[in-house]
N, C-alpha and C positions, 0 to 999 in steps of 0.2 A: 166546755167552751174554750177555744184557743185564744191566748192573749196576743195582742198585737205587739210587735217589738217596739222598743223605745226608739224614736227617731234619732235621738242624740247618740245612742249606742251604735246605731247603724252608720251614722255619719263618721264616728270615730273609727269604726271597723273599716270603712271604705278608705278613709285617709291612710290608715296603717297599711292596707293592702296596696294602695298606690305607691306609698314610699318603698315598700318591698320590691314592687315591680320596677320602680326607677333605679333602685340600687342594683338590681339584677341586670338591667339594661346597661347601666354604667360599667359594671364589671365585664359584661360581654363586649362592649365597645372597646374598653381598655385592653382586653385580651385579643380582640381582633386587630387592633392597630399596633400594639407593642409586641405581641406574640412572645411573652416571656416563657422561658423553659426552666422550670424549678430545679431540674436535676443537672443542667449543663452549666459549665463555667464559661462565661463570655470571653471571646478573644479580644484583648485590649491592644489598641494601636494608638500611638501618639504622633503628633506632627507639629512642626514649628511653622507658623504663617506670619506674614507681615501685618495682617489686620484680621480681626475676628468680628467685623461689623456684620450684624444680622445673624450671628451664631449664638444660640441659647442652649444651655445644658438641658437635656431631657427632651427638647423639642426639635432640634436641628437633625435631620436624618442624614445618614451616610448611604450613598447609592453607588452601585457598580453596574454600568451599562443600563442605567435607568431603574434598576431593581434595588429596593431598599434592603440593606443588609445590616443595619445597626443605627445607633444614634450617638450624638456627642454627649458625654457624661460630665465633662468638666472643662472649663476655660480658665486658664491662669496666665500670668505674665512669665515669659521665658527668661530665666536667669538674670533678672533685673534689667532687661533691655526693653525696647519698645515693641518687640515681637510678642506674639501670643503662642501659648502651648495648648493644643487641643488634645484632650483625652477621649477616645471613642471606644465604645463597647460594640463589638461586632458579633453577629450570630455564630453559633458553633458550626454551622454548615456553610460558612462563607468560603469562597474559592481561596486557594493558597495565596498568601501575600508574600511577594518577593522583596529583596532588599533594594531593588531599583524601582519600587512602586512610586507613583506620583499622585498628587491630589490637588484639587482646585476648589476654592470656595466660590460657588456660583449662586446667583440670585434665583429664587424660586418664582413660579408664576405669580401673577398679581393676586389671584384668589388664594394661593397657598401662603404667601407672605414669607418674610424672613429670607433665609438662605439654606442651601444644602451642600453637602460635601460630595464632590464628584471624585471618586477613588478609582485609580487605574492599578490593578494588582501587580503589574510588572511583567517582565518577559521571562521565558524559561532559562535564560542565561544567568539570572540572578539567583541568589541563595534564598532558601525559605526563611522568612523573618519570624523570630519567636514572638510569643505574646509579650507585650510591653515594648516592642521595637518602636523607635522614634524615626519618623521620616524627616530627613534633613531639610533645611530651608531651601537648598538649591533644587529640590524636587517638588516644591509646593509653589502655588501661585494663587492670586485672588482675581476675581473679575472686577474690572474697572467700571464703576457705576457713575451715574450722573453726579451724585454728591461728591465723589472723589474728584471729578473734573472741576466742579464749581469750587471746591475747597482749595484746589491748587491754583486756580486762576484768580489771584488777588488783584487789587487795583493796579499795583506796580507791574505785576506780571502781564495783565491785559494791555497796559500801556506799552510795555516793551514788545509784546507780541504784535501790537498794531504797528509799531515802528518797523519791526522786522519784516512784516508783510508788505508795508509800503516800500521799503528798500528793496525787497525781493521783486516787487512789481516793476520798480524803476530799472532794476538790473535786467529783467526780462524784456523791457520795452526798448531801451536805448541801445543802439549798435556800438560795437567796439571791434576794431580790426576787421571790419566788413561783415560782421555777424552780430545779430541781436542775441541777448542772453537766452531767449527761448530757442532760437535756432541752434545755438551752441549746446544747449541742454539736450535738444533732440539728437544732435550728433553724438553727444556723450552716451545717451541712452541706447543709440543704435550700436555703438561700439561695445557698450556694456552687455547688450544681448549676446554678442559674439564671445564676450569674456566670461559670461556666467557658467558655461559648461566647464571651462578650465578652473574657474573659481570653486565650483562644486567639487571637482577632483581634489583641489588643494584643501578645501574645508574637510573633506572626508579623510584625507591623509593626515590633517592636523589632529584628528581624534586618535590616531595611533592604531596599532595592531593588537596591543594587549590591554588588559584592564588597567585603568588608572594611568595610562600613558600621558593623557592630556594634563591631569593633575600634577604628574611628575614634571612635565615640561613647564607648567606654570610655576611650580616650586623652584625649578632651576632658574627661570627668568627672575623670580623674586630674589634669589640669592645673588644672581648677577647684578641686579639693581642695587642690592645692599653693598656689594663690593664696589660698584661704581660710586655709590654715595660715600663710602669710606675713603675713596681715593682722594677726595678733596681737591687740593691744588693741582695734583697730577692730572685729574680729569679735565680741568680747565685748560691746562697746557696741551693735552691731547686734542681737545676741541679746537684750540687755536691752530695746531698743526693740520688738523683736518680741513679747517677753512682755507689755509694756505694751499693744501693739496687740491681742494676743489677749485680754487682760483687758478692754479696751474693747469688743471684739466680744462677749465673754461677758456683760458687763453690759447690752448692747443686743441680746441674743439674740432677743427677741420682734420687735423692729423689723427685725432682719436676716432673720428667718424670713418676716415679712410682705413684705419687699422681694423675697426669693427667690420667694415665692408670686406676686408681681405681675410677676416677670421675664418669664414667657412672653408675657403681653400686651404688655409693652414691646418684647420682641423682635419680636412680630408687627407692631407699629406701626413699628418700625425697618425691618423688611423692606418694609412698604408704602412707607415714605419712600424706601428705597433703590430700589424699583421706579420711583417717580415721578422720583427723581433720574436713574435710568438713561434714562427716556423724555425727560428734559429735556436730557440730554447732547448728542444730535445737534443740536438748535437752537443750544445754546451753542457747539458746535464750528463750526457754520456761521457764527455771529456772530464767532467768533475768526478764522476764515479771512477773512471780509469785513473785519474790523478790520485783519488783517495786510496785506490789499491796500491799505487806506487809510493805513497808517503811513508809506509813503514821501512822501505828500503832506502829512503833519502838520507837518514843519519849515517848509514854505512857508506853511501856514496860520498858524502861530505868528508867522512873520516879518511877514506882512501884518497880523496883529492888534496888533503893537507900536504902530504909530501910533494905532490906535483906542484903546488903553489910555492914551496921552498925552492924547487928547481927553477920555476918561472921567475922568481925574484932574482936568482943568480943570472938568468938569461937577460933580464932587463937592466942589469948593472951597467955602469959606464964602460967597463972593460969589454962587455959583449955587445948587446944591441945599442947601447948608448953611443958608441963610436960610429955605428952605421947610421944613426939618426942624423948626425951632422951632414952626411952625404945625401941622405934622402930628402932633407928639407929643400935644397935647390931643385932637385928633380920634381918634387911635389909642386913647387911654384911653376916650373915649366909646364907640367901637366895641366895646372890650372889655367895657364895662358893658352894652352891648346884646346880648352873646353869649347870656346866659341866656334872655331872652325869645325870641330868635331860635331857640334850640334847640327850644323848645316849638312855635314856628311851623313849623319844618322837620319836626318829628315829625308834625304834623297834615297838612302837605303830602305827606309820605310816605304817610300812610294814604289821603289822597285820591287819590294817584297809584296806589296798589295797587288801590283800588276802581275807578278809571277803567280801569286795564289789565285787571283780572280780571273785572269785571262790566259796567260802563257801555259800554265799547267793544265787547265781543262782542254786547251787546244792540242797540247802535246799528247794527252791521253785519249783523245777522240779516235774513233775508228772510221775509216773511209769505206763506204760501200762501193765496190767496183765490179758488181755483177758476178760472173763465174770466177773472176780473178781476184775476188776479195780475199785479202790475206787474213783478216780477222784480228790483226794486231793493231796497236796504236800507231799514230803517225810518227811518234818518236822512234819506235822499233823499225818502222819502214825506212826512216831516215838513216838509221845505223846500217840497215841492210843495203841501202843505196851506196853508203861509203865502202862497204865490202865489195860491192859490184864494181865501183870505180877502181878499187885497188886491183881487182882481177883484170880489168881492162888495161890498166897500166902495165901489167905483166905480159901483154901480148907481143912485146918487142923487147929485144935485148941488145945492149950496146957493148957487150964484152967482146974483146978481140978486135981484129982489124976490120971486120965487116959488121954491118947493121942488119940484123935479121928481124923481119916483121911478119906478123900473122894477119893476113887480110881476110875479111869475111864479107859476105853480102849475098844478095839474091837478085832475082830478075825484076823485082818491083822497085821502081824508082820513086823516091820521095823528094818532093821539093817544098821548101819552106817559103814563106813570104819574105819580103825585104826586112832584114833585122834592123834593130835600132843602132847596133854597133857598126854594121857594114851596110854599104849601099847596094848590095846584091843578095840574092837568096842563096841558101845552102842546099846542097844536093846529097843524096845518099841512096843506098840500095837496101831494101828490106827483104828478109827471107819470106815473109807472107804479107798479103795486103793488110793495111791497118783497118781496125774496126771503127775507129773514130778518133776525134781529137778532143782532149779534155785538159783543162776546161775550155768550153767553147768561147771563142773570142767575141761572139755577139753579146755575151753577158758583160755589161760594164763593170769594171773593178770598183770596189767601194772607195770613196774618196778618203784621203788621209786628213784627219782633223788634229792638227797640232795644238789647238787651244783646249782640247779635252784631255783630262788625265787618263793614263792608260787603264787605271783600275775602274774607271767609269764606263769604258767601252764594253759592248756586249761581246760575249764569246762567239767567234765566227762559226757559222753553220757550214762545215766542210761538205755536207751532203745536200746543201740547199741549192737555190738557183745558181749560185756562183760556180757550182761544180757540175753544171750541165754538160752533156756530151755533144760535141759538134759533129759535122759531116766527116766521113772518112778521108775525103780528098782535101780537107782543110779549106774548102771554098768559102766557108763562113768566117774565116779568120781575118778577112779584110786585108789580105796582103801583109799581115804581121806575123 
């Protein structure tokens, strides 16, 4: 017959089995949430934050892009300050942490409670951070929660804030210089929108082009401030002079404004001068190189010139050139007195030169087109040929001896001119052949003479233009002239 188990033994056995199951579940949950790796050494990261509110060792998780990668292991005070030092253990498979990594203490969801660490691993430009690396305070931040705000708004602070808001509303409401504060602020914001792109460029340039440029600039500003602080009385004197300078500028504000208005034109002229200087630099450089080649021969030239200077000293002695100087001084004074009349003479000569270069010379070198009888030479050459012809005509009679011998020539064609200006009757002659025409035609009026216009300003006459037209062969179009 089988004995029935003792109920007390069964109860104790069930209790022991339940405790074992609870322990196994606890170990499984702990393994699931903490994921410990017994063979791996955790990556340790430290960070300095201004406040560790809501951060608890062993409970506060560290997340990268929302994925938990470790937990906070220790929270201590940083170097005796009011800041906190967080020590975090990260998983062995965490993404590489760079030296420019940043983190922020953020509040968790309501059901999660406390806070979590939002870690940004950094950019590829940063170096790999070794285990134990400490993120500096400038790369950390905390989320501002309602308790922080309420803790900062004390009674005095709230009263001051209330007064500031009332004064701000008064400033926005009441007009000044034709504009209310609100309208003026709108104008400022409108101009600020135009200024923001340039401000972004300036802010980007402030960061520098190399690593730590901004920190070096801030360090330089700090040293400059220390130097100004050590200046003491000299700085106050400098500020006094600056105030005087500003007052002088204020009194001459119109002149300064006009100067600034003229500045673009001056800058344009300066740029043009700089371009000319740039074009002049290569010849100057070539001259410098040539001079450089000649410099070795300069000592020899100076040495050879020393004896000549001795002879020159003798020439300038009172017995030589010194006596002539006494006679040259009155002549120099007379030449100085003749300078004023000579200036007028040179002015007239300059005008004559301009007339000759601009009008007379082009006219003398022009070529007249005369159909089949075109000579192809300049008017000046034809004038000289005419003088030779007149000389030949003058040789057609001879007055040597007791008789006058003349050579008369002519033809059957009779030519009659109109009434000349010098005589009250026409002139007659006989030609060997009938004339082809009269040139220039008298029907073309002569260009009027303008005595009030400088010769150099006149146009070069067109010897083959309308004024050189060919008239009728019988001269009927000459109008009796």
